[in-house]
C-alpha positions as CSV (number, residue, x, y, z in Angstrom):
1,M,90.9,24.6,63.8
2,H,94.4,26.4,63.0
3,L,96.7,24.7,60.4
4,A,100.4,25.5,60.4
5,P,101.5,27.3,56.7
6,D,103.3,24.2,56.3
7,T,100.4,22.0,56.9
8,V,98.5,23.9,54.2
9,I,101.2,24.0,51.6
10,R,101.8,19.7,52.2
11,N,98.3,19.6,51.5
12,I,97.6,21.0,48.3
13,R,100.9,19.7,46.9
14,L,99.1,16.2,47.9
15,L,95.9,17.7,46.4
16,F,97.9,18.2,42.9
17,T,100.2,15.3,42.8
18,D,98.6,12.1,44.9
19,P,96.2,9.6,43.1
20,R,94.4,9.9,45.8
21,Y,93.1,13.2,45.9
22,F,91.9,13.1,42.3
23,W,88.4,13.2,42.6
24,V,88.8,16.0,45.1
25,L,90.4,18.4,43.1
26,A,88.2,16.9,39.7
27,A,85.4,17.7,41.9
28,L,86.6,21.5,42.6
29,V,87.6,21.4,39.0
30,L,83.9,21.1,38.1
31,L,82.6,23.4,40.6
32,G,84.3,26.1,39.2
33,D,84.0,25.6,35.7
34,A,80.1,25.3,36.5
35,I,80.5,28.6,37.5
36,L,82.6,30.0,35.3
37,S,80.0,28.8,32.5
38,E,77.1,30.6,34.9
39,L,79.5,34.0,34.7
40,I,79.5,33.4,30.9
41,I,76.1,33.1,30.3
42,Q,75.3,35.9,32.5
43,F,78.0,38.5,31.2
44,I,78.6,37.3,27.5
45,S,76.6,37.8,24.5
46,Y,74.9,34.8,22.9
47,T,75.9,34.5,19.1
48,E,73.2,33.3,16.9
49,I,74.8,31.0,14.4
50,D,72.9,27.0,14.1
51,W,70.3,27.2,16.9
52,E,67.5,29.3,14.9
53,T,68.4,26.7,11.8
54,Y,67.5,23.4,13.8
55,M,64.7,24.8,15.5
56,I,63.4,25.6,12.0
57,Q,64.2,21.9,10.9
58,V,62.5,20.6,13.6
59,K,59.5,22.4,12.9
60,L,59.4,21.1,9.7
61,Y,59.1,17.2,11.2
62,I,57.2,18.2,13.8
63,K,54.9,19.2,10.8
64,G,55.3,15.6,8.9
65,E,58.2,16.5,6.4
66,R,60.0,12.9,6.0
67,D,62.0,13.5,3.3
68,Y,65.4,15.1,4.6
69,S,66.0,16.8,1.3
70,K,63.3,19.2,1.7
71,I,63.9,19.5,5.4
72,S,66.3,23.0,5.5
73,G,67.0,25.8,7.5
74,P,68.5,29.9,7.2
75,T,72.0,28.5,7.1
76,G,71.4,24.9,5.0
77,P,69.4,21.9,4.8
78,L,69.3,19.2,7.3
79,V,73.0,17.4,7.3
80,Y,72.9,15.6,10.2
81,P,71.3,11.8,11.1
82,A,68.2,11.3,12.5
83,G,69.5,11.3,16.4
84,H,70.1,15.2,15.9
85,V,66.6,15.2,14.7
86,Y,65.2,13.5,18.4
87,I,67.4,15.7,20.3
88,F,66.3,18.9,18.6
89,R,62.9,18.0,18.8
90,F,62.7,17.3,22.6
91,L,64.7,20.7,23.2
92,Y,62.5,22.6,20.8
93,D,59.9,21.3,23.0
94,I,61.4,22.3,26.1
95,T,62.0,25.6,25.1
96,D,59.2,27.2,24.0
97,A,60.5,26.5,20.4
98,G,63.9,27.6,21.0
99,K,62.7,30.9,21.9
100,N,63.8,30.6,25.5
101,I,67.9,31.0,24.7
102,R,68.5,31.0,28.6
103,F,67.2,28.5,29.4
104,A,69.0,26.6,26.0
105,Q,72.2,28.1,27.3
106,H,72.1,26.6,30.8
107,L,71.2,23.2,29.9
108,Y,74.4,24.0,27.5
109,A,76.1,24.3,30.6
110,V,74.9,21.0,32.8
111,L,76.4,19.5,29.0
112,Y,79.9,21.1,29.4
113,V,80.0,19.7,32.9
114,S,79.2,16.4,31.9
115,S,81.4,16.5,29.5
116,V,84.1,17.9,32.0
117,A,83.3,15.3,34.3
118,L,83.4,12.3,31.6
119,T,87.5,13.4,30.7
120,A,88.1,13.9,34.3
121,A,86.8,9.9,34.5
122,I,88.6,8.7,31.3
123,Y,91.7,10.7,32.7
124,G,91.4,8.7,36.2
125,K,90.4,5.0,35.0
126,A,93.8,5.3,32.1
127,G,95.9,6.4,35.2
128,N,99.3,7.7,35.1
129,I,97.8,11.3,34.6
130,P,98.9,13.9,37.2
131,N,96.3,15.3,38.9
132,S,97.0,19.2,38.2
133,L,96.6,18.0,34.6
134,L,92.4,18.7,35.4
135,L,93.8,22.3,35.8
136,I,93.6,22.4,32.3
137,L,90.6,21.3,31.4
138,P,88.5,24.7,32.3
139,L,90.8,27.1,30.4
140,S,89.8,26.8,26.7
141,K,87.4,29.9,25.4
142,R,86.8,28.6,22.9
143,L,85.3,25.3,24.4
144,H,83.1,26.8,26.4
145,S,81.8,29.3,23.7
146,L,80.8,26.3,21.8
147,Y,78.9,25.3,24.2
148,V,77.4,27.7,26.2
149,L,77.2,31.0,23.6
150,R,76.2,29.3,20.3
151,L,75.2,25.7,21.2
152,F,76.3,23.3,18.8
153,N,74.8,19.9,18.1
154,D,78.4,18.4,18.3
155,C,78.1,19.2,21.8
156,W,76.1,16.2,22.8
157,S,77.5,13.8,19.9
158,V,80.8,14.7,22.0
159,V,79.3,13.9,25.5
160,A,77.9,10.6,24.3
161,A,81.3,9.3,22.0
162,Q,82.9,10.3,25.9
163,A,80.6,7.9,27.9
164,A,81.0,5.7,24.9
165,I,85.5,5.2,25.7
166,L,84.5,5.6,29.2
167,A,81.8,2.1,29.5
168,I,85.1,0.8,27.6
169,Q,87.5,1.6,29.8
170,N,85.3,-0.2,32.2
171,E,85.1,-3.0,29.6
172,M,81.3,-2.7,29.6
173,D,81.5,-3.1,25.6
174,D,77.8,-3.7,25.1
175,I,76.9,-0.2,26.7
176,G,79.8,1.5,24.9
177,T,78.6,0.3,21.2
178,L,75.3,1.9,22.1
179,L,76.6,4.5,23.2
180,F,78.9,5.0,20.3
181,S,76.6,4.3,17.7
182,A,74.3,7.5,19.6
183,A,76.8,8.9,19.3
184,V,76.8,8.7,15.2
185,S,73.4,9.3,14.9
186,I,74.2,12.7,16.3
187,K,77.1,13.7,14.1
188,M,78.4,10.9,11.7
189,S,82.2,12.5,12.9
190,V,82.2,9.7,15.5
191,L,83.2,7.8,12.9
192,L,86.6,9.3,13.4
193,Y,87.2,6.5,16.2
194,L,85.8,3.4,14.8
195,P,89.3,2.2,13.7
196,G,90.7,2.4,17.0
197,L,87.1,0.9,18.3
198,L,87.8,-2.1,16.1
199,A,91.0,-2.5,17.5
200,I,90.0,-2.4,20.8
201,L,86.7,-5.0,20.4
202,V,89.0,-7.2,18.2
203,K,91.8,-7.6,21.2
204,R,89.2,-8.1,23.8
205,N,86.5,-9.8,22.1
206,G,87.6,-11.7,18.8
207,L,86.2,-11.0,15.0
208,V,82.9,-12.7,15.9
209,Y,81.6,-10.2,18.6
210,T,83.0,-7.4,16.3
211,L,81.2,-8.1,13.5
212,R,78.0,-8.7,15.6
213,K,78.7,-4.9,17.3
214,V,79.1,-3.4,13.9
215,F,75.6,-4.7,12.6
216,N,74.4,-3.4,15.5
217,I,75.8,-0.5,15.1
218,L,74.6,-0.5,11.4
219,G,70.7,-1.6,12.9
220,I,70.4,1.2,15.9
221,Q,71.2,4.0,13.1
222,A,68.8,2.2,10.6
223,M,66.1,2.0,13.5
224,L,66.8,5.6,14.3
225,A,66.7,6.8,10.8
226,Y,63.2,4.6,10.0
227,P,60.9,7.2,9.4
228,F,63.4,9.0,6.9
229,I,64.4,5.7,5.3
230,Q,61.1,4.9,4.4
231,K,60.1,7.9,3.2
232,D,63.1,8.3,0.5
233,W,66.2,6.3,1.9
234,R,68.7,8.2,-0.9
235,A,68.1,11.6,0.3
236,Y,68.8,10.5,4.0
237,V,72.0,8.3,3.4
238,N,73.3,11.4,0.8
239,S,72.3,14.1,3.3
240,A,73.1,12.8,6.8
241,F,76.6,10.3,5.9
242,D,77.6,12.8,2.9
243,F,81.0,11.4,2.9
244,S,81.8,13.4,-0.3
245,R,80.7,17.3,1.1
246,V,83.1,20.2,-0.3
247,F,82.8,22.2,2.6
248,L,83.5,26.5,1.9
249,Y,87.0,27.8,2.3
250,K,85.9,31.3,4.4
251,W,85.1,29.0,7.2
252,T,88.0,26.5,7.0
253,V,90.4,26.6,10.3
254,N,93.0,23.7,9.2
255,W,93.7,24.5,6.0
256,R,94.3,28.3,5.4
257,I,97.8,27.9,4.4
258,V,96.8,26.2,0.4
259,P,94.6,27.8,-2.5
260,E,90.8,27.8,-2.5
261,D,91.2,26.0,-6.0
262,T,93.4,23.1,-4.7
263,F,90.8,23.1,-1.2
264,L,88.3,22.5,-3.3
265,S,89.6,19.7,-5.9
266,P,88.9,16.1,-5.9
267,G,92.3,15.7,-5.9
268,W,93.2,17.1,-2.6
269,A,90.7,14.8,-1.0
270,R,91.6,11.9,-2.2
271,G,95.3,12.8,-1.0
272,L,93.9,13.4,2.3
273,L,91.8,10.3,2.5
274,I,95.2,8.7,1.2
275,G,96.8,10.1,3.9
276,H,95.0,9.3,6.6
277,L,94.0,5.9,5.5
278,S,98.3,5.6,5.4
279,V,98.5,6.9,8.9
280,L,96.1,4.6,10.5
281,I,97.8,1.4,8.8
282,I,101.1,2.8,10.1
283,F,99.6,2.9,14.1
284,G,98.0,-0.2,13.5
285,L,101.6,-2.2,12.2
286,T,103.3,-0.3,14.9
287,C,101.1,0.8,18.2
288,W,98.0,-1.0,18.5
289,C,98.8,-4.4,17.6
290,K,102.6,-4.0,19.4
291,E,102.5,-6.3,22.1
292,D,100.5,-8.2,20.7
293,G,102.5,-9.7,18.0
294,G,102.2,-7.2,15.7
295,L,98.9,-6.0,13.2
296,W,99.5,-9.2,11.3
297,V,100.1,-11.8,13.6
298,V,96.7,-10.4,15.6
299,L,94.1,-10.4,12.4
300,G,95.9,-14.3,12.0
301,R,94.6,-14.9,15.6
302,A,91.6,-13.3,14.8
303,L,90.4,-15.2,11.7
304,R,91.8,-18.5,13.2
305,R,89.9,-18.6,16.4
306,P,87.2,-15.8,15.4
307,T,85.2,-16.2,18.6
308,L,88.2,-16.0,21.2
309,P,89.6,-12.8,22.0
310,A,92.5,-11.7,18.9
311,G,95.0,-9.8,21.8
312,V,96.8,-11.9,24.4
313,V,97.9,-9.4,26.5
314,P,94.8,-7.4,28.3
315,V,93.3,-4.4,26.8
316,T,93.8,-1.5,29.6
317,P,92.0,1.4,30.0
318,D,95.1,3.7,29.1
319,Y,95.3,1.5,26.3
320,V,91.2,2.2,25.3
321,A,91.9,6.2,25.9
322,T,95.3,6.2,23.9
323,T,94.2,4.6,21.1
324,M,90.3,6.1,21.1
325,F,91.6,9.9,20.9
326,T,94.9,8.7,18.5
327,S,92.1,7.6,15.9
328,N,90.1,10.4,16.6
329,L,93.2,12.9,15.9
330,I,94.4,11.1,13.1
331,G,91.3,11.4,11.3
332,L,91.4,15.7,12.3
333,I,94.6,16.1,10.6
334,F,93.2,14.4,7.6
335,A,90.1,16.2,7.6
336,R,89.4,18.4,4.5
337,S,87.9,21.0,6.3
338,L,87.6,21.9,10.5
339,H,85.3,24.6,11.3
340,Y,85.4,26.3,14.4
341,Q,82.6,24.1,16.3
342,F,85.1,20.9,15.3
343,Y,87.2,21.8,18.4
344,S,85.0,20.3,20.2
345,W,85.5,17.3,19.0
346,Y,89.1,16.6,20.2
347,A,89.7,19.9,22.9
348,Q,89.6,17.6,26.0
349,Q,91.7,14.5,24.4
350,T,94.6,17.1,23.8
351,P,96.2,17.5,27.4
352,F,95.2,13.7,27.7
353,L,98.1,12.7,24.2
354,V,100.5,15.3,25.0
355,W,101.4,14.2,28.5
356,R,101.6,10.4,26.8
357,T,104.5,11.8,24.7
358,R,108.0,11.9,26.1
359,Y,108.4,15.6,25.4
360,P,110.0,18.5,27.6
361,M,107.5,20.0,29.9
362,L,107.8,23.5,28.7
363,L,107.0,21.4,24.7
364,K,103.7,20.1,25.8
365,L,102.6,23.2,27.8
366,L,103.4,24.8,24.3
367,L,101.6,22.4,22.1
368,I,98.4,22.7,24.4
369,G,98.9,26.6,24.1
370,I,99.3,26.8,20.3
371,I,96.5,24.2,20.0
372,E,93.9,26.6,21.4
373,Y,95.8,29.5,19.9
374,A,95.0,28.3,16.6
375,W,90.8,27.8,17.2
376,N,90.8,31.2,18.8
377,I,92.0,33.0,15.2
378,Y,89.1,34.1,13.4
379,P,88.9,34.2,10.2
380,S,92.0,31.8,10.2
381,T,95.3,32.8,8.8
382,T,98.3,31.3,6.8
383,I,100.2,31.2,10.1
384,S,97.0,30.0,12.4
385,S,96.2,27.0,10.0
386,S,100.1,26.3,10.1
387,A,100.5,25.8,14.0
388,L,96.9,24.2,14.0
389,L,98.5,21.7,12.0
390,G,102.2,21.3,13.5
391,A,100.9,21.6,17.0
392,N,98.6,18.2,15.4
393,V,101.4,16.3,14.1
394,I,104.2,16.7,16.7
395,T,101.2,15.3,19.4
396,L,100.9,12.7,17.6
397,T,104.3,11.6,16.8
398,G,104.9,12.2,20.2
399,V,102.2,9.9,20.7
400,W,103.6,7.2,18.2
401,Y,107.4,7.5,19.5
402,A,106.0,6.8,23.4
403,T,103.9,4.3,22.4
404,C,105.5,2.2,19.5
């Protein structure tokens, strides 16, 4: 059947602009990204970074070692929670003890496409997102690399966190907190979402429900870690949840702008923590509880009637995505160090947050481009670190002005 040119143009325009065609375009993006991922696997060389270490650490676990302080590999000791061990034990079994790299890459390609699908679902559920924004998702060179060429464990925690956010958008808070705990059990960086998650749960379900979910999260962590806790709980906690960890300056992406002695100093770490907490408080006071009368009103309501929702307006899917994403971005801005694989933590959230600002279209696109640019400069420079910090802060500030 022959279609007139004006009909083709109109249909293309609808594909990019009409919300009814959101999932049609999303399906095309997913198909194209799956093909692109396969081409990357076929034509770009795999880079060994941490995969071998993961496999060696799992091998020690299989042999019966349960003392975290004695589980190590070529790039260092085991510093991730128990969920990481179980995932890579499974990967160890199905990739011939880690030797079948190509099969592992294809598994990660499936994981990557799943992350894009979950991102599209979060965008679609939130609403007020142009269909065309989906076209940005496959464009990250660094993100493809982290998944299918480097095989980092961050990718698994990211997908679990995305699934948690989508579940909470759909008011499946029990499932959402379960998935959130699963994500934390792979990498503790997922805790950056926790302030936003607590705000959502208190407003939607009340204080008692929220406290019960916090204990559930802790209980799941303890259950997964039981074999290691039973052996030496201090070794496990100090390794898997080491909040005082000092990172190597040579790998930092975000703080090349400060001297190495400052970067390594305890005073710098305390300053970043104070900044992190201060900005979270600002968002709590001015944004997250604004429509419910303010933070103190919400807290007062939560204490007076702890079994009832503390919010008076519905917690919308857009609110869930915006709050969780901003909570994560605040943590990233004040992180003591960001390594290249950490880009996976928020790469797919950046377009959403940028579109939630009121900036001109050109500036929105420029912010996305600058962030991608900074994460592709290796080693980082004062210019790339400055650009990354500036773009992240400008994005967060724009979200604050637009939503507060």
